[in-house]
N, C-alpha and C positions, 0 to 999 in steps of 0.2 A: 613357723608356718602351721597353722592347725585349720584341717578341715572339719566338718562334723555336718552328718546328714541325720536328721531325725525321722524316722517314721511315724505318722499318727494313724494308726489302724483304729477303724471303727469297732472291729471285732475280730476273731481269731481266723478269719477267712481271708488270706492275703491276696491281691493281685497287683497287676503292674499299675493299676491305677491308683492306689493309695495317696492320700495327701501326706505331705512332709515338709520339712524345712532343711535349707541349705544355709551354713554358715562358714565364713573365711576369715581368719585372723591371721594379722602378720605386723610385727612393729607395732603394735599397740591399737592398729585401726581394725576394725571388724565391719564386715558386710555379712547383714544375715536378713533372711524372709520371717524369722521367728520373732513371736512377742508384739507384733505391729496390730493397730486398729486402722481400718478395717484388717482383717487377716490378710497375710500374703502368703498364706502355707499354698502349696503348689502339688500337683500331681508330679510327684517327686522321681519317679522313674522316668516318665517322660522328658523331666527338665535335666536330668542327668546325664539322659541320653542326647538332647539336643546340645548341651553344654558340652558333652566329650567331642561332638561332630564338630562344633565351633572352635573347639580348641584344635582340632586337626586342621580346620580351614586358617586359622591364625597362624599356625607353625608353619604350612605351606605357603602362606603369602610371603610375598617379596616386599610389599609395600607396608606402611604403618596405618592402614585404613582403620577402622573401627569398625567392630562387629556386633551388633546388639541382639541379644537373646531375650526373650520374651517368656517367662514360664507359662505353661497352660493352666487355665482355671485360676489366673493369678492377675495381679498387677506388678509383680516382682519382676525387675529386669536388670540385667547386667550388660555393660559395654567392655567388650574384650578388645586390646592393640596389643600390636607387636612394635615393640621399641628395641630394637638393636636384638640383643640377647634376653632381654626383658617381657615381660607380659604384664600389661596393664589392665588392672580389673577395676571399673568404676560402677556406682551405683550410688544415684542422687548426688550427696553431698561428700561421699567416700572415697578414696583410692587407694588402692595398694599396688604396689610394684614388686613382682616377684622375679626371679630367674627364671627362666621359661623352661629350661629341661629339668631343673629341680622340681618345679610345680607339676610338670608333665609325669615325671616318677612317681611323686608324692600321691597324686589324685589317683592315679591309675594303683597304686597299692591299696589306697584308703578305701575307694570303691569297689575293688575285688574283694577284700576283707569282710567290708561291710555288706555286700551282696551274697556271699557264699553261704552264709548259714540260712538266707532269706530264699533262695533259689529253691530248695528241697520242698517249701512251703507254698509254692506258686505253681499253678497249672504250667506244666512245659509248653503248653502252645499258647500261654498269652504274650500278646504282640508286643506289650511295652516292655516286658521283661527279655524277650528276644532282640528287641532294637537295643537295649541297654547292653546286653552281652555282647552284641555286635559293634557295637560304637567302642566299648572297653577293648575289645579283641583289635580294631581298627588303630586305636591310639597307643595300644602297645607297638604295633609295627613303627611308629614314628620314632622313637626314641630306641 
């Protein structure tokens, strides 16, 4: 399993509204917003916050109902479904099935390490940054 978040800043002044791309690869299948025409880059802090919140909802759900997340300022979307002990992530014609608990731990650690050096470069009052930190803390409570 490989997760990649790419920040696409336009200058040295970072904010929680920066554009970026998200990629998830597993067993030879990749789902990504990168390299598409038209661009599907998104406000990455907002997307990751929404994605983590959605993961929490999927994890707590008893049913196998699908949860769709659409990125802000982009046409990129993912559908998340819990299937027993697995998480199914779908985007257009690509489907990735992952062990849910492993994915929760992996994405938590990845985002935490990705975010740590960025936090000092973004205003502490930035609402998108605050939302992502809050969503990350909520995710940690789940596993």
